[in-house]
C-alpha positions as CSV (number, residue, x, y, z in Angstrom):
1,X,-13.9,14.7,30.4
2,X,-14.2,14.5,26.9
3,X,-13.8,10.9,24.9
4,X,-10.7,12.6,22.9
5,X,-8.8,13.8,26.3
6,X,-9.5,10.5,28.2
7,X,-7.8,8.9,24.8
8,X,-4.8,11.6,25.0
9,X,-4.7,11.1,28.9
10,X,-5.0,6.9,28.4
11,X,-1.3,7.5,25.5
12,X,0.1,9.6,27.5
13,X,0.0,7.1,30.4
14,X,1.0,4.7,28.7
15,X,4.0,6.2,26.5
16,X,5.3,6.9,30.3
17,X,4.5,3.6,31.5
18,X,6.6,2.5,28.3
19,X,9.5,5.0,29.1
20,X,10.2,4.0,32.5
21,X,10.3,-0.1,31.5
22,X,12.4,-0.1,28.2
23,X,10.2,-2.3,27.1
24,X,9.8,-2.8,23.3
25,X,6.4,-2.9,21.6
26,X,3.5,-4.8,23.5
27,X,0.9,-6.6,21.7
28,X,-1.5,-6.2,24.9
29,X,-0.7,-2.3,25.3
30,X,-1.7,-2.0,21.6
31,X,-5.0,-3.9,21.9
32,X,-5.8,-2.0,24.8
33,X,-4.9,1.3,23.3
34,X,-6.8,0.2,20.0
35,X,-10.0,-1.0,22.4
36,X,-10.2,1.7,24.2
37,X,-10.1,4.3,20.8
38,X,-12.4,1.7,19.0
39,X,-15.0,2.4,21.9
40,X,-15.0,6.0,21.3
41,X,-15.0,7.2,17.8
42,X,-17.5,7.9,15.4
43,X,-17.8,5.6,12.3
44,X,-16.2,8.4,10.3
45,X,-13.2,8.4,12.6
46,X,-13.0,4.4,12.7
47,X,-12.6,4.6,8.9
48,X,-9.6,7.3,9.5
49,X,-8.3,5.2,12.1
50,X,-8.3,1.8,10.2
51,X,-6.2,3.5,7.4
52,X,-3.7,4.6,9.5
53,X,-3.4,1.7,11.5
54,X,-3.1,-0.5,8.3
55,X,0.0,2.0,7.2
56,X,1.7,1.6,10.6
57,X,1.0,-1.9,10.2
58,X,3.0,-1.9,6.9
59,X,6.0,-1.9,8.8
60,X,5.4,-4.7,11.3
61,X,4.2,-7.6,9.3
62,X,4.3,-10.9,11.0
63,X,6.6,-13.5,9.4
64,X,4.1,-15.4,8.4
65,X,2.7,-12.3,6.7
66,X,6.7,-12.2,4.6
67,X,6.1,-15.5,4.0
68,X,3.7,-15.1,1.7
69,X,4.5,-12.2,-0.3
70,X,4.6,-13.3,-4.1
71,X,8.3,-14.1,-5.5
72,X,8.2,-10.6,-7.3
73,X,7.4,-8.7,-4.1
74,X,9.9,-9.8,-1.7
75,X,12.6,-10.0,-5.1
76,X,11.5,-6.8,-6.7
77,X,14.3,-6.8,-9.1
78,X,12.2,-9.7,-10.9
79,X,9.7,-6.9,-12.0
80,X,9.4,-4.8,-15.1
81,X,9.2,-1.1,-13.4
82,X,8.1,1.7,-15.8
83,X,10.6,4.5,-14.9
84,X,10.6,8.3,-15.7
85,X,11.9,9.3,-19.1
86,X,15.4,11.1,-16.8
87,X,15.9,7.5,-14.8
88,X,18.4,5.3,-15.7
89,X,17.5,1.0,-15.7
90,X,20.1,-0.6,-13.3
91,X,21.0,-3.8,-14.2
92,X,18.5,-5.6,-11.9
93,X,15.8,-3.8,-13.7
94,X,14.4,-5.1,-16.9
95,X,15.4,-2.0,-19.1
96,X,12.6,0.0,-20.7
97,X,9.9,-2.8,-20.4
98,X,6.8,-1.0,-19.3
99,X,5.0,-2.2,-16.3
100,X,1.5,-1.5,-17.1
101,X,0.1,-2.9,-13.7
102,X,1.9,-0.8,-12.0
103,X,2.6,2.6,-14.2
104,X,-0.4,4.1,-12.3
105,X,-2.7,3.9,-15.4
106,X,-6.5,3.7,-14.6
107,X,-8.5,1.2,-14.9
108,X,-10.2,1.1,-18.0
109,X,-7.6,3.4,-19.7
110,X,-7.5,3.4,-23.2
111,X,-6.5,6.7,-24.4
112,X,-3.9,4.9,-26.5
113,X,-2.6,5.4,-30.2
114,X,-1.9,2.7,-32.5
115,X,-2.4,5.2,-35.6
116,X,1.1,6.0,-37.1
117,X,3.4,7.6,-35.2
118,X,5.6,8.3,-38.0
119,X,6.3,6.5,-41.7
120,X,6.4,3.0,-40.8
121,X,6.0,3.3,-37.0
122,X,2.8,2.0,-35.0
123,X,2.7,3.6,-31.4
124,X,0.6,2.0,-28.6
125,X,0.4,2.1,-25.3
126,X,-1.8,2.9,-22.3
127,X,-1.2,6.8,-21.6
128,X,0.2,7.6,-18.1
129,X,-1.6,11.7,-18.1
130,X,-3.8,12.3,-15.4
131,X,-5.5,15.4,-16.3
132,X,-9.2,15.6,-15.8
133,X,-10.2,15.2,-19.6
134,X,-7.5,12.3,-20.0
135,X,-9.6,10.8,-17.2
136,X,-12.9,10.9,-18.9
137,X,-11.5,9.5,-22.0
138,X,-9.8,6.5,-20.1
139,X,-13.3,5.6,-18.8
140,X,-14.6,5.4,-22.2
141,X,-14.8,2.4,-24.4
142,X,-13.5,3.7,-27.8
143,X,-15.5,3.1,-30.8
144,X,-14.6,1.5,-34.5
145,X,-12.3,3.6,-36.5
146,X,-11.0,6.3,-34.0
147,X,-7.5,6.8,-33.0
148,X,-7.1,3.2,-32.1
149,X,-7.3,2.1,-35.5
150,X,-3.8,1.1,-36.6
151,X,-2.1,2.0,-40.1
152,X,0.7,-0.5,-40.9
153,X,1.4,0.9,-44.3
154,X,4.1,3.1,-45.6
155,X,7.8,2.1,-45.9
156,X,9.1,-0.1,-43.2
157,X,12.6,-0.9,-41.9
158,X,14.7,-3.8,-43.0
159,X,17.2,-6.1,-40.9
160,X,19.8,-8.6,-42.1
161,X,17.2,-8.5,-46.0
162,X,13.7,-9.1,-44.0
163,X,10.9,-6.4,-43.8
164,X,10.2,-5.3,-40.3
165,X,8.2,-2.8,-38.5
166,X,8.1,-1.0,-35.5
167,X,5.8,-1.1,-32.6
168,X,6.7,2.1,-30.1
169,X,4.8,2.5,-27.1
170,X,4.3,5.8,-24.9
171,X,6.9,4.9,-22.8
172,X,9.4,4.8,-25.6
173,X,9.8,1.3,-26.0
174,X,10.3,-0.3,-29.6
175,X,9.2,-3.6,-30.2
176,X,10.9,-4.7,-33.9
177,X,8.9,-7.0,-35.8
178,X,9.2,-8.7,-39.0
179,X,6.6,-7.4,-41.4
180,X,4.5,-10.5,-41.4
181,X,4.4,-12.2,-38.2
182,X,4.0,-15.9,-38.9
183,X,4.7,-17.5,-35.7
184,X,4.1,-16.7,-31.7
185,X,4.8,-18.2,-28.2
186,X,1.9,-17.0,-25.6
187,X,0.3,-18.2,-22.1
188,X,-3.4,-17.9,-20.5
189,X,-5.1,-14.7,-21.2
190,X,-2.4,-13.3,-23.6
191,X,-2.4,-16.6,-25.9
192,X,-6.5,-16.9,-25.6
193,X,-6.3,-13.7,-27.1
194,X,-4.3,-14.3,-30.0
195,X,-6.5,-17.4,-30.5
196,X,-9.6,-15.3,-30.7
197,X,-8.2,-13.3,-33.1
198,X,-7.2,-15.8,-35.6
199,X,-3.9,-16.6,-34.8
200,X,-4.6,-20.9,-34.0
201,X,-2.4,-21.4,-36.7
202,X,0.8,-19.3,-35.6
203,X,0.5,-20.2,-32.1
204,X,3.7,-22.4,-31.7
205,X,4.0,-22.5,-27.8
206,X,1.7,-21.8,-25.2
207,X,0.5,-23.2,-21.4
208,X,-0.8,-26.9,-20.2
209,X,-3.6,-25.3,-18.8
210,X,-5.1,-23.7,-22.0
211,X,-3.8,-26.7,-24.2
212,X,-5.6,-29.3,-22.0
213,X,-8.9,-27.3,-21.9
214,X,-11.9,-29.8,-23.0
215,X,-13.3,-26.6,-24.4
216,X,-10.9,-25.4,-26.2
217,X,-9.9,-28.6,-27.7
218,X,-13.1,-28.7,-28.7
219,X,-13.4,-25.3,-30.7
220,X,-9.2,-25.5,-31.8
221,X,-8.7,-28.2,-33.9
222,X,-5.0,-27.7,-34.5
223,X,-4.0,-27.6,-30.2
224,X,-2.3,-30.9,-30.3
225,X,0.2,-29.4,-32.5
226,X,1.0,-26.2,-30.2
227,X,4.2,-27.1,-27.8
228,X,3.2,-26.9,-24.2
229,X,5.9,-25.6,-22.8
230,X,4.5,-23.6,-19.4
231,X,3.4,-25.4,-16.6
232,X,-0.1,-24.3,-15.1
233,X,-1.5,-21.3,-17.0
234,X,2.2,-20.2,-17.1
235,X,1.9,-16.6,-15.6
236,X,3.1,-17.6,-11.9
237,X,6.4,-19.9,-13.3
238,X,8.8,-18.9,-15.9
239,X,10.2,-21.6,-18.4
240,X,13.1,-23.7,-17.0
241,X,16.1,-24.1,-19.1
242,X,14.6,-27.2,-20.8
243,X,11.7,-25.6,-22.2
244,X,13.4,-22.2,-22.7
245,X,15.9,-24.2,-25.1
246,X,13.0,-25.6,-26.8
247,X,11.0,-22.5,-27.2
248,X,14.1,-21.0,-29.1
249,X,14.8,-23.8,-31.4
250,X,10.8,-23.4,-32.4
251,X,12.2,-19.6,-32.6
252,X,8.5,-17.9,-32.9
253,X,8.6,-14.2,-34.4
254,X,7.0,-12.9,-31.6
255,X,6.4,-13.5,-27.6
256,X,3.9,-12.3,-25.4
257,X,4.2,-11.7,-21.6
258,X,1.2,-10.2,-19.7
259,X,2.5,-7.0,-17.3
260,X,2.9,-8.4,-14.0
261,X,3.0,-12.1,-14.9
262,X,5.9,-14.0,-14.5
263,X,6.2,-16.1,-18.0
264,X,10.4,-15.1,-18.4
265,X,13.0,-14.0,-15.9
266,X,15.0,-11.5,-17.2
267,X,17.9,-13.3,-18.6
268,X,15.6,-15.2,-20.8
269,X,14.0,-11.9,-22.3
270,X,17.4,-10.7,-23.0
271,X,18.2,-14.2,-24.5
272,X,15.0,-13.7,-26.7
273,X,16.3,-10.1,-27.6
274,X,19.9,-11.7,-28.7
275,X,18.2,-14.5,-30.6
276,X,16.0,-12.3,-33.0
277,X,13.2,-12.7,-31.2
278,X,10.8,-9.5,-30.2
279,X,9.2,-9.5,-27.1
280,X,5.8,-7.6,-26.3
281,X,4.4,-6.5,-22.9
282,X,0.7,-6.3,-22.7
283,X,-1.3,-4.6,-20.3
284,X,-3.1,-6.3,-17.7
285,X,-6.5,-7.8,-18.6
286,X,-8.7,-5.5,-16.0
287,X,-11.3,-3.0,-17.5
288,X,-12.9,-2.6,-20.8
289,X,-10.3,-0.3,-21.9
290,X,-7.4,-2.6,-21.4
291,X,-9.3,-5.1,-22.8
292,X,-9.8,-3.4,-26.3
293,X,-6.3,-2.4,-25.7
294,X,-4.9,-5.5,-25.7
295,X,-6.6,-6.8,-28.5
296,X,-5.6,-4.1,-30.6
297,X,-2.1,-4.7,-30.1
298,X,-2.3,-8.6,-30.6
299,X,-4.5,-7.6,-33.5
300,X,-2.0,-5.1,-35.2
301,X,1.2,-7.7,-34.6
302,X,-0.7,-10.6,-35.8
303,X,-1.8,-8.6,-39.0
304,X,-3.9,-9.1,-42.1
305,X,-3.2,-12.9,-43.4
306,X,-6.9,-13.1,-44.6
307,X,-5.3,-13.5,-48.0
308,X,-4.3,-17.1,-46.8
309,X,-6.4,-20.2,-46.5
310,X,-8.0,-20.4,-43.6
311,X,-6.4,-16.7,-42.6
312,X,-7.8,-14.1,-40.9
313,X,-7.5,-9.9,-40.8
314,X,-6.3,-10.0,-37.1
315,X,-6.7,-6.2,-36.9
316,X,-10.5,-6.2,-38.0
317,X,-11.1,-8.9,-35.7
318,X,-9.7,-6.3,-33.3
319,X,-12.0,-3.7,-34.4
320,X,-14.8,-6.2,-34.3
321,X,-14.5,-6.9,-30.3
322,X,-13.9,-3.2,-29.6
323,X,-17.1,-2.2,-31.1
324,X,-18.8,-5.0,-29.0
325,X,-17.4,-4.4,-25.9
326,X,-18.7,-1.1,-26.7
327,X,-22.3,-1.8,-27.6
328,X,-22.1,-4.6,-24.6
329,X,-21.6,-2.1,-21.7
330,X,-23.3,0.4,-23.1
331,X,-26.8,-1.8,-23.1
332,X,-26.2,-3.2,-19.6
333,X,-25.9,0.7,-18.4
334,X,-28.8,1.6,-20.1
335,X,-30.7,-1.5,-18.6
336,X,-30.5,0.3,-15.4
337,X,-29.6,-1.9,-12.5
338,X,-29.8,-0.5,-9.3
339,X,-26.8,0.1,-7.4
340,X,-26.0,-3.4,-5.9
341,X,-23.1,-4.9,-3.7
342,X,-21.4,-8.6,-3.5
343,X,-18.3,-9.5,-2.5
344,X,-16.5,-12.1,-4.5
345,X,-14.6,-14.8,-2.8
346,X,-11.1,-16.0,-4.5
347,X,-10.4,-19.3,-2.5
348,X,-11.0,-21.6,0.7
349,X,-8.9,-22.6,3.0
350,X,-9.8,-25.8,4.6
351,X,-6.7,-25.9,6.8
352,X,-7.1,-22.4,8.5
353,X,-7.8,-23.3,12.0
354,X,-10.0,-19.9,13.3
355,X,-11.7,-19.6,16.8
356,X,-13.5,-16.7,18.9
357,X,-12.5,-15.5,22.7
358,X,-15.1,-17.1,25.0
359,X,-17.1,-18.6,22.8
360,X,-17.4,-21.8,22.7
361,X,-18.6,-23.9,19.8
362,X,-17.8,-21.4,18.0
363,X,-14.2,-22.7,16.1
364,X,-13.3,-24.8,13.2
365,X,-11.3,-25.2,10.4
366,X,-11.8,-23.2,6.9
367,X,-12.0,-20.0,5.9
368,X,-12.3,-17.8,3.1
369,X,-9.3,-16.1,1.2
370,X,-9.8,-12.7,-0.5
371,X,-7.5,-11.0,-3.2
372,X,-6.0,-7.6,-2.1
373,X,-8.3,-4.7,-3.8
374,X,-4.7,-4.0,-5.5
375,X,-3.9,-7.1,-7.1
376,X,-4.8,-7.1,-10.6
377,X,-7.5,-10.4,-10.5
378,X,-9.3,-8.3,-8.1
379,X,-9.1,-5.3,-10.5
380,X,-10.5,-6.8,-13.2
381,X,-13.7,-8.4,-11.4
382,X,-14.4,-5.6,-9.7
383,X,-13.9,-3.7,-13.1
384,X,-16.1,-6.2,-14.9
385,X,-18.7,-6.0,-12.1
386,X,-18.5,-1.9,-11.8
387,X,-19.9,-1.9,-15.4
388,X,-22.8,-3.7,-14.4
389,X,-23.0,-1.1,-11.1
390,X,-22.6,-3.5,-9.1
391,X,-19.8,-2.5,-6.5
392,X,-17.3,-5.7,-5.2
393,X,-16.6,-4.7,-1.8
394,X,-13.4,-6.4,-1.6
395,X,-11.8,-3.4,-3.6
396,X,-13.3,-0.7,-1.3
397,X,-10.3,-1.9,0.9
398,X,-6.6,-2.4,0.7
399,X,-4.6,-4.8,2.7
400,X,-1.1,-3.4,3.4
401,X,1.2,-5.2,1.0
402,X,-0.5,-8.8,1.7
403,X,-1.8,-10.1,-1.5
404,X,-4.2,-12.9,0.3
405,X,-6.0,-12.0,3.4
406,X,-8.8,-14.0,5.2
407,X,-12.2,-12.9,6.0
408,X,-15.0,-13.9,8.3
409,X,-18.0,-11.6,8.5
410,X,-18.0,-11.5,12.2
411,X,-16.9,-8.3,13.3
412,X,-13.4,-7.9,14.0
413,X,-13.5,-4.5,16.2
414,X,-16.0,-6.0,18.4
415,X,-14.6,-9.5,18.6
416,X,-11.5,-11.3,19.3
417,X,-11.3,-13.9,16.4
418,X,-7.8,-15.6,15.4
419,X,-7.0,-17.7,12.5
420,X,-4.1,-19.7,12.1
421,X,-2.9,-20.9,8.6
422,X,-0.4,-20.0,5.9
423,X,-2.8,-19.6,2.9
424,X,-3.2,-16.1,3.7
425,X,-1.0,-13.6,5.2
426,X,-3.2,-12.5,7.9
427,X,-6.8,-11.5,9.0
428,X,-8.4,-8.2,7.5
429,X,-9.6,-5.9,10.1
430,X,-11.7,-4.1,7.9
431,X,-15.4,-5.1,8.2
432,X,-15.7,-5.2,4.6
433,X,-19.5,-6.4,4.0
434,X,-20.2,-3.5,6.7
435,X,-19.0,-0.9,4.4
436,X,-22.0,-1.8,2.1
437,X,-24.4,-0.2,4.2
438,X,-26.7,-2.5,5.4
439,X,-24.8,-5.5,5.5
440,X,-24.9,-8.9,3.9
441,X,-28.3,-9.6,3.3
442,X,-29.5,-5.8,3.0
443,X,-31.5,-5.3,-0.1
444,X,-28.5,-3.9,-2.4
445,X,-26.9,-6.8,-0.8
446,X,-28.0,-10.2,-1.8
447,X,-25.2,-12.0,-3.3
448,X,-21.5,-13.9,-2.4
449,X,-20.0,-14.7,-5.7
450,X,-17.6,-17.8,-5.1
451,X,-14.7,-18.6,-7.5
452,X,-15.8,-22.3,-8.2
453,X,-18.4,-24.8,-6.8
454,X,-15.9,-25.8,-3.8
455,X,-15.5,-22.2,-2.4
456,X,-19.5,-22.0,-2.4
457,X,-20.2,-25.5,-0.7
458,X,-17.8,-24.5,2.1
459,X,-19.4,-21.0,2.2
460,X,-22.6,-22.3,2.4
461,X,-21.7,-24.6,5.1
462,X,-19.4,-22.5,7.3
463,X,-20.9,-21.2,10.4
464,X,-19.8,-18.1,10.4
465,X,-21.5,-17.3,7.3
466,X,-24.8,-18.1,8.6
467,X,-27.6,-15.4,9.4
468,X,-28.1,-15.8,12.8
469,X,-30.7,-13.0,13.2
470,X,-31.1,-10.7,15.9
471,X,-30.4,-11.4,19.4
472,X,-30.4,-9.8,22.8
473,X,-27.5,-9.6,25.3
474,X,-27.9,-11.4,28.4
475,X,-28.3,-8.6,30.9
476,X,-30.6,-7.1,27.9
477,X,-29.4,-3.9,27.3
478,X,-28.3,-4.7,23.7
479,X,-29.5,-6.5,20.7
480,X,-28.0,-6.9,17.3
481,X,-27.4,-9.4,14.4
482,X,-24.9,-12.3,16.0
483,X,-24.7,-14.6,18.9
484,X,-24.2,-14.5,22.4
485,X,-20.7,-16.0,24.0
486,X,-20.3,-17.8,26.7
487,X,-20.3,-14.3,28.7
488,X,-24.0,-13.6,27.6
489,X,-22.4,-10.6,25.2
490,X,-23.1,-10.7,21.4
491,X,-20.6,-11.8,19.1
492,X,-21.9,-9.1,16.3
493,X,-21.9,-10.2,12.4
494,X,-22.3,-8.0,9.3
495,X,-25.0,-10.8,7.9
496,X,-28.0,-9.2,8.3
497,X,-30.1,-11.4,6.4
498,X,-31.0,-14.4,3.9
499,X,-28.3,-14.2,0.4
500,X,-27.4,-16.3,-2.0
501,X,-23.9,-17.8,-3.0
502,X,-23.1,-18.1,-6.6
503,X,-20.6,-19.4,-8.5
504,X,-18.5,-17.3,-11.4
505,X,-19.1,-18.8,-14.5
506,X,-15.7,-19.1,-16.8
507,X,-15.6,-19.7,-20.5
508,X,-12.0,-20.7,-22.5
509,X,-11.2,-17.0,-20.5
510,X,-11.6,-16.8,-16.9
511,X,-14.3,-14.1,-16.7
512,X,-13.3,-13.1,-13.7
513,X,-9.5,-13.3,-13.4
514,X,-9.3,-11.4,-16.8
515,X,-9.0,-12.1,-20.0
516,X,-11.2,-10.9,-23.3
517,X,-14.0,-12.6,-22.1
518,X,-14.3,-10.7,-18.6
519,X,-16.8,-8.3,-20.8
520,X,-19.1,-11.5,-20.3
521,X,-18.8,-10.9,-16.7
522,X,-20.6,-7.4,-16.9
523,X,-23.6,-9.2,-19.0
524,X,-23.5,-12.1,-15.9
525,X,-24.1,-9.5,-13.4
526,X,-26.9,-8.1,-14.8
527,X,-28.7,-11.1,-14.8
528,X,-27.3,-12.5,-11.4
529,X,-26.8,-9.5,-9.2
530,X,-29.0,-6.3,-10.2
531,X,-31.6,-9.2,-12.1
532,X,-32.0,-6.2,-15.1
533,X,-31.2,-9.7,-17.6
534,X,-32.6,-12.8,-18.1
535,X,-30.5,-15.7,-18.3
536,X,-32.0,-16.3,-21.7
537,X,-30.0,-12.9,-22.6
538,X,-27.0,-14.2,-21.4
539,X,-27.1,-17.3,-23.0
540,X,-27.9,-15.7,-26.1
541,X,-24.8,-13.2,-25.2
542,X,-22.3,-16.4,-24.5
543,X,-23.7,-18.0,-27.7
544,X,-23.1,-15.0,-30.0
545,X,-19.5,-14.0,-28.5
546,X,-18.6,-17.5,-29.2
547,X,-19.7,-17.6,-32.5
548,X,-18.7,-14.2,-33.4
549,X,-14.7,-14.5,-31.9
550,X,-14.1,-18.1,-31.8
551,X,-16.1,-19.2,-34.8
552,X,-18.0,-21.6,-33.0
553,X,-21.5,-22.6,-32.2
554,X,-21.7,-24.1,-28.5
555,X,-24.5,-26.5,-27.7
556,X,-26.6,-26.1,-24.7
557,X,-24.8,-28.0,-22.5
558,X,-21.7,-26.0,-23.2
559,X,-23.7,-22.8,-22.5
560,X,-24.5,-24.7,-19.1
561,X,-20.9,-25.7,-18.2
562,X,-19.7,-22.0,-18.9
563,X,-22.3,-20.9,-16.6
564,X,-21.8,-23.3,-14.2
565,X,-18.3,-22.5,-13.7
566,X,-17.0,-26.3,-15.3
567,X,-15.4,-26.0,-18.8
568,X,-13.4,-28.8,-18.3
569,X,-9.5,-27.6,-16.9
570,X,-7.8,-31.1,-16.2
């Protein structure tokens, strides 16, 4: 009997057993079926089956996984969905606010027009068209002087005697702004973009993480006068009542929020509108196109203040940034780095306990935590690496609805491994490292990128991330990369050779997590992963970026700290 017929026969027998017993789904039986199918599948069939199993598991999430879903996933009315033109928002939805993160816009989208849509009206947001022509445009970085150059001249409106202008995005959302924006509030990457585009004197409120950053304090002397209203980086928790009242008393002209963040509640957004404070949603900082779009929107909002003392033409700075991104990505591409793989490890859970069946001694605490390929932070780092011809293997697999997962290089499909903990939802069943072909340590897969020095140290010390070399089973019938369990059976691993663990650099902005500095991640990857750039070229690029856009000359020590991922966050 052929394998497929055996599978069908086994499934029928198990179904009959279930029908007679009246039992609910059995995890043991499911595992038996899974193991039998895995043993008789081709590699192509395994990939298809894994994908199908992941979708089926979507409806059977463990209680732990449900608890680990973010507030916005468990309470979706907090998010800002993009509605089709014919849809009417319910009272639980944030009416009219585009959520670029969930709009279906491809990474790198820049097919956006910030040119005058009509007299006194400026248009700007990511296009959602999916034609081949628009997709091709979305993958390119616009040049200075094209359709992204805004014309904000002409007869603008008036409200209560105050001159105003409109920013209208492709979703039809209108942002009515003062003719001259003199004060703004923003957090995290949006606040950094404001600072970068000459808005330091106009930033009234931001987050504690940015304002306490030692490098930021060195570069921007006026940060002491900015109110730290948001805790942390301001992206995960909205303002409490006292902080929001303080923001209203400051009465900024504009409040920025990045799509997908939780900097404001829906009720607070409504209050901002009632108070005459404009609220502008920015695209997720992922992909070179979106980075250019963010710069262009903020530059348009801030406008030209070059006639003021220490003032800047923010739109001109945005154009300069877009040119820099275009030229930098083109230079890295022209350098011709060979296609390479890496894996970005977001965090390390020291409290998670792992064990391998029938393998005494291969158990302990500490497991790598990966972000789902669909999360903004994973898309951001994956996009920046991709511009350097580097594939982050995490981006090759989505993990159902979970935001984070545990991961080990041990082959999940041939070994029974369990992990218990609370920092991530579950152990991913995907052999991510094997998706790269030869596995970690192969000629085209020589690096792991850690989010911090703490994560790197943990990876280097963890037994399961070791290169065990080739071993033979006790019966002599099998060999492969890994070690033997108590029965002399090979516990296979997808680590097939030696490799290096690198700490991702970080400047004022989070290069990997998404910021206007993420273009430097591409430059660094051309050195650290593909090897087509020298370390001096990376240092020169960092020095040039800070000099051009922050008007600050970094010392050698400061560049060292940036490349080491240590920028003095407190």
